[in-house]
N, C-alpha and C positions, 0 to 999 in steps of 0.2 A: 710700149706701155709696161711699166715695171711689174704690175700684177696681172697683166693680160694673159701671159702664158700660164700663170698659176690658176687664174679663173677658168681658162679653157680646159686645163687638166682636171680641175674639180668638176666642172660641168660634164666633161666626157666620162669621168668615173661614175658620177652620181646618176646622170641621166642617160648614160650609154651602156653601162656594164653592171649596175647594181642588180643582184638577182633576188633580193629578199621579197620585194612586193611589187616593184614596177620601176622601170628605168626612169620615168619622169614624174611619177606620183610620189609624194612624200611617204616615207616609211612610217608604219604604225604597227601596233600589236596585232598578231594573228588570232588572239583570243576573242571572246564573243562580243564584248561591248562595242567594238568599232566596226563590226561587219557591215553596218549600214552605210559607211563611207565608201566601201568597195562595191556593194550591191544595194541600190536604192530600194529593191523589193525585199531585202532580208527582213524577216520578222524578228524584232528584238527578243533575245532569249529571256529577258526579264518578263516579257509577256507570256512566252511559251511555258516558263517554269512556274510563275507566280501571278500571272494575269495583271501585271502592271501595264495599263494602257498608255500612260504618258511617261516618257523617260527623257532625262536630260543629263548631260555629262560634260566634263572638261578633261583634257588630256594634254600632257606635256612630255615631249621626248627629246633627249639630248643624245646625239649620236657621236661615235668616235671620240669618246672622252679623252681629254688631254691634248688633242690636236687643235691648234689655233683655227678659228673661223669654221669649226665643224658644224654640220647641219643641226638645226633646232626646229622643232615642229610643235605648234600649238593648235588644238582643235576644240571647238565648242560645237556640240551636236545635240539634236533633240528629235524625237519622233512620237507620233500619236496615232493610235488606231481607234477609229470610231466604229464600234461593233454594231453590225446590222446584217442579219442573215437575209439572203445568201451573199450579199456584197458589203464588205466592210471597207471603209475609206482609210488608206494609208497616207499620212502626211508628215512633214518635218523638214529638216534642213540642217546645214552645218556651215561653219566658217572655219577655214583651215589656212594657217599661215606657216610658211616654210622659208627658212633663211639659211643660205650657205655663203659665207664670206660677204661680199657686197651685193649678192643677188637675193632678192626677196620675192616670194610668190604668195599672193593672198587670193583665196577663192571664196566666193559667196554663193551658196547653193540652196535651192529649195527642191523638194520632191513631192510627187503626188502619184498615187496608184491605187490599186484595188486588191483586196483579199477575197477570193471566191471560196465560200464554204457555207454549208448548212449548219455547221457547228464549229466556230473558230477555235474553241478550246481543244478540239480533237484533231482536225486535219484542215489543210488549206493549200491553195495555189495562189501566188501573188505575182503581180506584174506592176512595175513602176518606172517612171521617168524622173531623172534629175536634170536640173538646168540652172545655169548661173553665169557669172562672169569671173574671170581670173585676171588679176593685175600682176604684171611682171614689172619689177622695178630694179634698176641697177644704181647703186649709190656710188657716184663718181666723185663725191666730195673728198678732197685731199688725195685723190689718185695722182700718182706721179707718172706722166706720160713721157716715154722715150721718143715717140713719134708724135709730133704736134698735129698731124693729119689723121690720127687714129680715129676709127669710126665712132668710138664712144666719146671722143672729145666734142663731137657736134651732135650726137644722137639725142633724141628725146628719150629719156631714161625711164619713163613710165608708160606702159601700154596696157590696154584692156582688150581681152579676147573673150568671146562667148565659149561656153562649154556645155556639153549635153552628155548624159549618161543613161543607160538602160539596164534593167535587170529583171530576172524571173527567179522565183524561189518556190519551194514546197516544204511541207512538213506533215508528219502523220504520227499520231500517238498509238503505240502498240499496247493493247489492253492486258496482255498476259502479265506483264510486269510494270505496266504503265511507262514503258520505255518510249523513246522518241527518235525518229529518223528525220533528217532534214538535209537540204542542199539547195543549190542554185547556180545560175550562170549570170555573168554581167560583163558589160563594157562601160566602165565608168568615165572614160574619156574618148568619146566617139569622134569628135571633130579633129581632123589632122591638119594643123595649120603651121605655117612658118612665121616665127617671130623674128623680125629683122631690125637690127640697129645698124645704120649705115650712113656713109657719106658718099661723095662721088667716086672715090677710089677704092674703098674697101668696105667690108661689112662684117657684122657679127651676128650669126643666126642661131636660133634655137628652134629645132623642128619637133613638133608635138606629134606623137604617133599613138595609134590605138593600142589599148591593153585589154587582154581577154582573161577572164577569171572563171574558174569552176570550183565549187565547194561541195563536199559531202560530209555528213556528220551523223553520229549515233550517240544517244544518251542512254546509259544503263543505270536504272534506279537501283540503289542499294537500300535506301530507306526513304520513302516518299517525302519530298520537300526538305529533307535534312541531309542526305548523303547520296552522291551519285558519281559516276564516271562519265566523262564526255570525251569522245574521240572525234577529231575533225581533221580534214585534209583540204588544203588549198592547192590548186594547180594554176600557174600563171604563164601566159605566153605573150611575148612581144616579138614582132617580126625582126629577124636578125639576131635574136638572142636565144640561148638555150631554154627549153621548157624548165620551169622551176616548180618545185613541190615542197610544201610544208606538211609535216605530220605532227599533230599536237594531241596532248591528253590533259584533261583537267580533272582533278579529284576534289570534289566538295566533301570535306572531311566531316564537318558539322554545319549547322545553319549559321555559324559565325566565321568559319575559316575554310579557305580553299588554297590549293597550290596547282600550278600548271607547269608543263614541260613540253618542249618541242624541238624538232630537228628540221633543218632546211637543207635542200639538196646542194646548196652552195658551200656547205660546211659550217653553218652557223647553228649554235645552240641558243634557244630562247626559253626563258623561264619566267614565271610570275607567281606572286603570292598575294592574297587579299583577305581583308576583313569586311564583313557585311552584317548589317542588322536588318532583319526581315520582320515586318509587321504590317500596319496599314500602309506604310511607305517603306521603300527600300533605300538603304544607304550603303554604298560600297566604296571602299578605298583599295586601289590596286597598285602594286608596284611590279614592274617588269624589267628584264634585262636581257641583253644578247651578248654572246661571246663566240669568237671563231674557235673551232676545235680541230681543223685540218691545217697542215702547213700551206696548203693551196687556197685556204679561205682568204677573203679580203682582210688584210692585216692593217686595219685602221683603228683598232681598239674596240672597247666595249661600248654598249649603248645602255641608257637608263631611261625609264619611262614611269610616270606616275599619273594616275587618273582618279577622279571622283565621279561617281555615278549615282543618280537619285531616280527612283521609280515611284510613281503615284498610281494607286489603285482607284 
């Protein structure tokens, strides 16, 4: 099959060796608005900073700019906190679509959990589960097969699989400066399944493996609700791959502008800049990018990401 070797190479690179966020999970920004995709129990920072209980956002990421058939990821996500002491309900979900060349993955997820706190504006511990289905699709239209008996020539090219995730998180406000500490652990892809496209003689398999995440963060208020520094770190582990670490800092310059910067242990630099309007509702427009900065970094080019986020009080 003319593109089979290319497909296997791309799959092996993306789902076998990528260190930025997870070998099989689509890449996304490590900054705050998309944390709920990685950890279903994560409390949206729009709620922690400004008490917006309902948040919705859309995000698009183009990776490896300039390379044909490079990965593209689209995300629609929402979350809602129903405040009620000592147990607040966490709910929400997301749709995520990731495409690499002829391979497209589409996931539909919902989540439910609880936030345990006598005062949710000050401190809390949360636990949540996510669940849904993932569709794996391979577009064989116009594919040129060298071997007429190739597995993909006869395979059913659309398959659905269940997916389950679990997460725990915490946060606490420090009254001396009204600073904030937060963190969590999660396994967003618990089910380890084999996805097989095959005929009698050969097969094409994608094996899904568990991904483990831990996060810790600290927000240092410079001026309440107007200016702050946020430091975060993500640690990711997948069996058979090196432990991967992200270190990020976000500087909220004013209540209209912020910038972010981060380094990844694989040798990638991540940056972002955003504009936001804060009032009864929140409107945030975010742009992010990633660049390799070591000669040993993955040399597939830059990535670009844009997102729109809205919070309702």
